[in-house]
C-alpha positions as CSV (number, residue, x, y, z in Angstrom):
1,M,-0.7,43.8,-11.8
2,M,-1.5,40.8,-13.8
3,M,2.2,40.1,-14.3
4,S,2.3,40.3,-10.3
5,G,-0.4,37.6,-10.0
6,A,0.5,35.5,-12.4
7,F,4.3,35.2,-11.3
8,G,2.7,34.3,-8.0
9,V,0.7,31.6,-9.0
10,C,3.8,30.1,-11.3
11,C,6.0,30.5,-8.0
12,F,3.2,28.6,-6.0
13,F,3.0,26.0,-8.4
14,L,6.5,25.5,-8.7
15,L,6.8,25.5,-4.8
16,F,4.2,23.0,-4.6
17,G,6.0,20.7,-7.1
18,S,9.4,21.2,-5.1
19,Q,8.1,20.0,-2.2
20,S,6.4,17.4,-3.9
21,K,9.8,16.1,-5.4
22,V,11.3,16.4,-1.9
23,V,8.6,14.3,-0.5
24,F,8.9,11.8,-3.0
25,A,12.7,11.8,-3.1
26,A,12.5,10.9,0.5
27,E,10.1,7.9,0.0
28,C,12.6,6.6,-2.1
29,N,15.9,6.7,-0.6
30,E,15.9,5.2,2.9
31,P,19.3,5.9,4.7
32,D,18.4,3.8,7.4
33,C,18.6,0.3,6.0
34,S,16.5,-1.5,8.6
35,K,13.3,1.0,7.2
36,A,13.9,0.6,3.9
37,K,10.4,-0.3,2.3
38,F,9.9,-2.0,-1.3
39,N,7.1,-2.8,-3.5
40,Y,6.4,-4.5,-7.0
41,D,4.7,-1.3,-8.9
42,R,6.8,-1.1,-11.9
43,E,5.9,2.5,-12.4
44,N,6.8,3.3,-8.4
45,C,10.2,4.5,-7.4
46,L,10.3,1.7,-4.8
47,G,9.7,-1.1,-7.5
48,P,12.0,-3.6,-8.8
49,V,14.0,-1.8,-11.1
50,K,15.0,0.5,-8.3
51,W,15.6,-1.6,-5.4
52,S,19.3,-1.3,-5.7
53,G,19.0,2.3,-5.1
54,I,16.6,2.6,-2.4
55,T,18.9,2.3,0.3
56,S,22.9,1.5,0.5
57,C,22.1,-1.9,2.1
58,W,20.3,-3.4,-1.3
59,S,23.1,-2.2,-3.5
60,T,23.8,-6.0,-4.5
61,C,20.4,-5.8,-6.3
62,N,22.3,-4.5,-9.3
63,G,24.5,-7.4,-9.3
64,N,25.9,-9.9,-11.8
65,R,24.5,-12.8,-9.9
66,Q,20.9,-12.0,-9.6
67,S,17.9,-14.3,-9.7
68,P,15.3,-15.1,-11.0
69,I,16.8,-16.4,-14.3
70,N,15.1,-17.6,-17.5
71,I,16.1,-21.3,-17.8
72,R,17.3,-21.9,-21.4
73,R,16.7,-25.9,-21.4
74,A,19.1,-26.2,-24.6
75,D,21.9,-24.3,-22.6
76,A,22.1,-26.5,-19.7
77,T,25.0,-28.9,-19.3
78,Y,24.5,-32.6,-17.7
79,S,26.5,-33.2,-14.7
80,D,26.1,-36.1,-12.4
81,I,24.7,-34.2,-9.6
82,G,22.7,-37.1,-8.4
83,S,19.4,-36.0,-6.0
84,L,18.6,-34.4,-3.2
85,T,18.5,-36.1,0.4
86,F,16.6,-35.2,3.1
87,N,16.7,-36.8,6.6
88,I,12.8,-37.4,7.0
89,D,10.6,-39.8,5.3
90,L,8.7,-37.8,2.5
91,Q,5.7,-39.0,3.5
92,K,6.3,-37.6,6.9
93,A,3.7,-35.0,8.4
94,F,5.3,-31.8,10.0
95,Q,3.7,-28.5,11.0
96,V,3.5,-25.2,9.4
97,S,2.7,-21.8,11.1
98,S,1.5,-19.1,8.9
99,S,1.6,-15.6,9.0
100,N,1.0,-12.3,6.3
101,S,3.4,-9.7,6.4
102,G,2.7,-8.5,3.5
103,F,4.6,-9.3,0.0
104,K,6.1,-12.1,1.5
105,T,3.5,-14.6,3.4
106,N,5.5,-17.4,5.0
107,F,4.9,-20.7,6.1
108,K,7.4,-21.2,9.1
109,V,8.5,-25.0,9.9
110,S,7.7,-24.9,13.6
111,E,8.5,-28.2,15.0
112,E,10.2,-30.9,12.8
113,D,14.1,-30.4,11.5
114,I,14.0,-30.8,7.8
115,V,17.4,-31.0,6.5
116,I,19.1,-31.7,3.8
117,S,22.7,-33.0,3.5
118,D,25.5,-34.8,1.2
119,L,25.5,-31.6,-1.1
120,T,29.0,-32.1,-2.5
121,Q,27.7,-32.4,-5.9
122,F,26.0,-29.2,-5.5
123,G,29.6,-27.5,-4.7
124,L,28.5,-27.5,-1.2
125,S,30.5,-29.9,0.8
126,G,30.2,-31.2,3.9
127,N,27.5,-29.0,4.9
128,S,23.9,-29.5,6.1
129,F,21.0,-27.4,5.2
130,K,17.8,-26.8,7.4
131,L,14.5,-26.2,6.1
132,D,13.3,-22.3,7.4
133,G,10.0,-21.9,5.8
134,I,7.9,-22.0,2.3
135,H,6.5,-19.0,0.4
136,Y,5.0,-18.2,-2.8
137,H,5.3,-15.6,-5.9
138,A,2.4,-14.6,-8.3
139,G,1.7,-12.2,-10.9
140,K,-1.2,-9.5,-11.1
141,N,-4.8,-10.4,-11.4
142,N,-5.7,-12.3,-14.4
143,N,-2.6,-12.6,-15.6
144,L,-0.8,-16.1,-16.0
145,T,2.7,-14.5,-15.7
146,G,3.2,-15.5,-12.1
147,S,6.6,-17.8,-11.7
148,E,9.6,-15.4,-11.1
149,H,11.9,-17.9,-12.9
150,S,10.7,-18.8,-16.7
151,F,11.5,-21.9,-19.0
152,D,12.4,-21.0,-22.4
153,G,11.0,-17.8,-21.8
154,E,7.3,-19.0,-20.7
155,F,6.2,-18.5,-17.1
156,L,3.4,-20.2,-15.1
157,P,0.9,-18.7,-12.5
158,M,3.0,-19.3,-9.2
159,E,6.3,-20.0,-8.2
160,Q,7.1,-22.0,-4.8
161,H,10.1,-21.3,-2.9
162,M,11.6,-23.6,-0.2
163,V,14.8,-21.8,1.8
164,F,17.4,-23.6,3.4
165,Y,19.9,-22.1,5.5
166,N,23.5,-23.9,6.2
167,E,23.6,-25.4,9.6
168,K,26.6,-23.8,10.6
169,Y,24.8,-20.5,11.0
170,S,22.1,-19.4,13.1
171,D,19.3,-18.4,11.2
172,V,18.4,-17.5,7.7
173,K,19.5,-13.5,8.3
174,S,23.3,-14.4,9.6
175,A,23.5,-17.5,6.5
176,S,22.4,-14.8,3.6
177,S,25.6,-12.9,4.1
178,N,27.9,-15.8,3.2
179,S,28.9,-17.2,0.5
180,D,27.6,-21.1,1.1
181,G,24.6,-19.8,3.4
182,L,21.7,-20.3,1.3
183,L,20.0,-22.8,-0.6
184,V,16.3,-22.5,-2.0
185,I,14.6,-25.2,-4.2
186,G,12.1,-23.5,-6.7
187,A,9.0,-25.1,-7.9
188,M,6.9,-23.9,-10.6
189,V,3.2,-24.0,-9.8
190,R,0.3,-24.7,-12.2
191,A,-3.3,-24.0,-11.6
192,S,-5.4,-26.7,-12.5
193,N,-7.6,-25.3,-14.7
194,N,-4.6,-24.2,-17.1
195,T,-3.9,-27.1,-19.7
196,I,-0.4,-26.4,-20.5
197,E,1.4,-29.7,-20.1
198,T,3.3,-28.9,-23.2
199,Q,5.4,-26.5,-21.6
200,F,6.8,-29.2,-19.6
201,P,7.3,-32.2,-21.6
202,G,8.1,-35.6,-19.9
203,C,6.3,-34.6,-16.7
204,P,3.8,-36.8,-15.2
205,P,0.6,-35.4,-14.4
206,S,-0.2,-34.5,-10.7
207,Y,-2.5,-32.8,-8.7
208,H,-1.2,-31.6,-4.7
209,A,-4.7,-31.6,-3.4
210,A,-3.3,-31.6,0.4
211,L,-1.0,-28.7,-0.8
212,S,-4.1,-26.9,-2.5
213,E,-6.2,-27.4,0.7
214,V,-3.9,-25.8,2.8
215,L,-2.7,-22.9,0.8
216,T,-6.7,-22.2,0.2
217,D,-7.2,-22.5,4.2
218,S,-4.3,-20.4,5.1
219,F,-4.7,-17.8,2.6
220,D,-8.4,-17.0,3.8
221,E,-7.6,-16.8,7.0
222,L,-4.6,-14.6,6.5
223,E,-6.4,-12.4,4.6
224,D,-5.8,-9.3,6.6
225,Y,-2.5,-7.5,6.6
226,S,-0.5,-7.8,10.0
227,D,2.3,-5.0,10.3
228,S,4.5,-5.4,13.6
229,G,7.3,-2.8,12.1
230,D,9.6,-5.4,10.5
231,S,8.5,-7.8,7.8
232,E,10.9,-10.6,8.9
233,E,9.6,-10.4,12.2
234,S,6.2,-10.3,12.1
235,E,4.2,-12.0,15.1
236,E,3.0,-15.1,13.8
237,S,-0.6,-16.2,13.3
238,P,-1.6,-18.9,15.4
239,I,-2.6,-20.5,12.1
240,S,-0.8,-24.4,12.1
241,K,-1.3,-26.7,8.9
242,T,0.3,-30.1,8.6
243,L,2.4,-30.9,5.0
244,T,4.5,-33.2,3.9
245,L,7.7,-33.3,1.3
246,L,6.1,-34.9,-0.8
247,D,3.1,-32.3,-0.9
248,L,5.8,-29.8,-2.0
249,L,7.3,-31.6,-4.6
250,P,6.8,-32.6,-7.8
251,P,6.5,-36.4,-8.8
252,D,9.8,-36.9,-10.7
253,L,11.7,-34.6,-8.0
254,E,14.8,-36.4,-8.6
255,K,15.1,-34.0,-12.2
256,V,16.7,-30.7,-11.5
257,Y,18.6,-27.7,-12.8
258,T,20.7,-25.7,-10.4
259,Y,22.7,-22.2,-10.8
260,E,24.6,-19.6,-8.5
261,G,22.4,-17.0,-7.8
262,S,20.7,-14.4,-5.1
263,L,17.6,-13.8,-3.4
264,T,14.6,-12.5,-5.5
265,T,14.0,-9.8,-3.0
266,P,15.9,-6.8,-1.0
267,P,18.9,-7.5,0.0
268,C,19.2,-9.4,-3.1
269,S,22.1,-11.6,-1.3
270,E,24.0,-13.4,-4.1
271,T,24.9,-16.4,-1.7
272,V,22.3,-18.6,-2.6
273,T,22.4,-22.0,-4.3
274,W,19.0,-22.5,-6.3
275,I,17.6,-25.6,-7.3
276,V,14.9,-25.5,-9.7
277,M,12.5,-28.6,-10.5
278,K,12.3,-29.5,-14.0
279,C,8.9,-30.4,-13.5
280,P,5.8,-28.4,-12.0
281,I,3.6,-29.2,-9.0
282,T,-0.2,-28.1,-9.5
283,V,-2.9,-26.5,-7.1
284,S,-6.2,-25.3,-7.6
285,Q,-7.4,-22.2,-9.2
286,V,-8.9,-21.4,-6.2
287,A,-5.5,-21.4,-4.1
288,V,-4.1,-19.4,-6.6
289,D,-6.9,-16.6,-6.4
290,K,-6.7,-16.7,-2.7
291,F,-2.8,-15.9,-2.5
292,K,-3.8,-12.7,-4.7
293,S,-6.5,-11.6,-2.4
294,L,-4.5,-11.2,0.3
295,E,-3.5,-7.6,1.3
296,V,0.1,-6.8,1.2
297,S,-0.1,-3.3,3.0
298,S,-2.0,-1.4,5.4
299,S,-3.8,0.7,2.9
300,E,-5.6,-2.7,2.2
301,E,-4.4,-3.2,-1.2
302,V,-4.3,-6.6,-2.5
303,L,-1.1,-8.8,-3.8
304,G,-3.1,-9.2,-7.2
305,V,-2.7,-5.9,-7.9
306,H,0.9,-5.4,-8.9
307,G,2.2,-9.2,-8.0
308,N,5.1,-10.1,-6.0
309,R,7.2,-11.7,-8.8
310,R,10.4,-10.1,-9.8
311,P,11.4,-9.7,-13.1
312,V,13.8,-12.1,-14.7
313,Q,17.5,-11.0,-14.3
314,R,19.6,-13.1,-16.6
315,G,19.0,-15.3,-19.3
316,Q,17.0,-13.9,-21.6
317,Q,19.0,-14.0,-24.8
318,D,21.7,-16.4,-24.0
319,T,23.5,-18.1,-20.9
320,T,26.3,-16.6,-20.0
321,F,26.4,-18.3,-16.4
322,T,26.6,-21.8,-15.8
323,L,23.5,-24.0,-15.4
324,L,23.5,-27.6,-14.8
325,K,21.3,-30.1,-15.2
326,N,21.1,-33.7,-13.8
327,F,19.1,-35.5,-16.3
């Protein structure tokens, strides 16, 4: 009797454990690419190191041209690639509308067409790229490691991405499947109360007051998560703000690094020409904290629990790819 009882209990736990594993596996693997989900919990099956196996459409996340990278300054090769040419004055104001769809709170350009052209020097001859939106990445609460890219192994609290798509395609989604589809300008974001000027020698001091105000107000209003079932097509909030390109770029905006990489979120398409600014921008600590307090799921978990930064994919020990600079 005791053996039988023990056997029954044993089987119960084995069966229960087996069922748990089935449920767990179902959450970790999604045959339907449109329903696949990911997160930034490095201990979870949906975390960054597992992205390539969650669904077949994301297999590129394990590719050879992945971003972000560690920028090893000494390994960058000088190239006369010139500077960025925008179609509007850097001080001209434009409207952005913002929404919170989880890990990717996006600021969409809602009126003005902002275009970068004359990109021959970046290997994109004859193409013009239109600004689609701006978004941010940060780390965990009380952690200064928040940017996705690093410089000689050092990170800043946050990173800003300005996403442009080739105008020969209809939108970002269609552009992302083409080798000349996307251009992303990355800028490291420094919090105003962090004294780290030694990390960026030669960069003039700056404080982006207007951007700090826009971010603080927007993140405060967007604190609650909104899920429409598709993070890329969530209904945009009516929140509208005004920015200029000067608000988004560092004072020394002509000095850049560039390399060929990928999106830093699934599907990790390897169709991005990256332009990473040499110098950081600076916003208030309040803006950084507000960003980390955003809800990222219906469970009311906030971004600062796990952050929304992908670990560095290349360049940790050496630079085995082409990394250029224009200064």
